[in-house]
C-alpha positions in Angstrom: -12.3 -0.4 91.1 -12.1 -4.1 91.1 -12.7 -6.3 88.0 -16.2 -7.6 89.0 -17.5 -4.0 89.4 -16.1 -3.0 86.1 -17.6 -5.9 84.3 -21.0 -5.3 86.0 -20.9 -1.7 85.0 -20.1 -2.5 81.4 -22.9 -5.1 81.2 -25.4 -2.7 82.8 -24.4 0.1 80.4 -24.7 -2.1 77.3 -28.1 -3.5 78.6 -29.5 0.0 79.1 -28.3 1.2 75.7 -29.8 -1.9 74.0 -33.1 -1.5 75.8 -33.4 2.2 74.7 -32.5 1.4 71.1 -35.0 -1.5 70.9 -37.8 1.0 71.9 -36.7 3.7 69.4 -35.6 1.6 66.4 -38.7 -0.3 65.3 -41.4 1.3 63.2 -44.3 2.2 65.3 -46.9 2.5 62.5 -48.4 -1.0 62.1 -50.4 -1.6 58.9 -53.2 -4.1 58.2 -50.9 -6.8 57.0 -48.8 -6.7 60.1 -51.8 -6.7 62.4 -53.4 -9.7 60.6 -52.8 -13.2 62.2 -51.1 -14.4 59.1 -48.2 -12.3 57.9 -47.4 -14.4 54.8 -50.0 -12.6 52.6 -52.2 -15.6 52.1 -55.8 -15.9 53.4 -56.2 -18.6 56.0 -57.7 -21.8 54.5 -59.2 -23.2 57.8 -59.6 -22.4 61.4 -56.5 -21.5 63.4 -58.0 -23.0 66.5 -57.9 -26.7 65.7 -57.1 -28.8 68.8 -53.9 -30.9 68.9 -53.9 -34.6 69.6 -53.2 -35.6 73.2 -50.7 -38.1 71.8 -48.6 -35.2 70.4 -48.4 -33.7 73.9 -47.6 -37.1 75.4 -44.7 -37.6 73.0 -43.4 -34.1 73.6 -43.5 -34.6 77.4 -41.7 -37.9 77.1 -39.1 -36.3 75.0 -38.6 -33.5 77.6 -38.4 -36.1 80.3 -35.7 -38.2 78.7 -33.9 -35.0 77.6 -33.8 -33.9 81.3 -32.6 -37.4 82.2 -29.4 -36.7 80.3 -28.9 -33.5 82.2 -29.3 -35.3 85.4 -26.7 -38.0 84.4 -24.1 -35.6 83.2 -22.5 -35.1 86.6 -22.1 -38.9 87.0 -18.4 -39.0 85.8 -17.5 -36.3 88.3 -19.1 -38.4 91.0 -16.1 -40.8 90.8 -14.0 -38.2 92.6 -16.3 -38.1 95.7 -15.3 -39.9 98.9 -18.1 -42.5 98.2 -18.6 -42.8 94.4 -21.0 -45.8 94.9 -23.7 -43.4 96.3 -23.8 -41.3 93.1 -23.8 -44.4 91.0 -26.8 -45.8 93.0 -28.8 -42.6 92.6 -28.1 -42.4 88.9 -29.1 -46.1 88.5 -32.3 -45.4 90.5 -33.2 -42.5 88.1 -32.6 -44.8 85.1 -34.6 -47.6 86.5 -37.6 -45.3 87.3 -37.5 -43.8 83.9 -37.3 -47.2 82.2 -40.2 -48.5 84.2 -42.2 -45.5 83.2 -41.4 -46.0 79.6 -42.3 -49.7 79.7 -45.6 -48.7 81.4 -46.4 -46.1 78.7 -45.4 -48.6 76.0 -47.7 -51.3 77.4 -50.6 -48.9 77.7 -50.3 -48.0 74.1 -49.4 -44.4 74.8 -46.6 -44.3 72.3 -48.7 -45.5 69.3 -49.0 -42.5 67.0 -51.7 -43.9 64.7 -55.0 -44.8 66.3 
């Protein structure tokens, strides 16, 4: 038996054991406190369905966008070992220029102003 088959068999066995244990181990008798929307023991003070500000979502999306930019630029140092490293540098620069233009546009439109 080769090494890959052995590792796959061990992983499968452990996964099946953990799946069965996770179904049998927890208590299956929920009480009123556990079924309530607030498990801290306090009564809610207001509505739990208040809408979020769209600015919050905009800042969150911008954060994710610039966070993914770093993931796209991580392979750039390894691009130096390619036969034509200028191509990887041009593509990385293009991504940075597009993201910078988008950030400038959002800034000029006032999308990054938190207070209204």
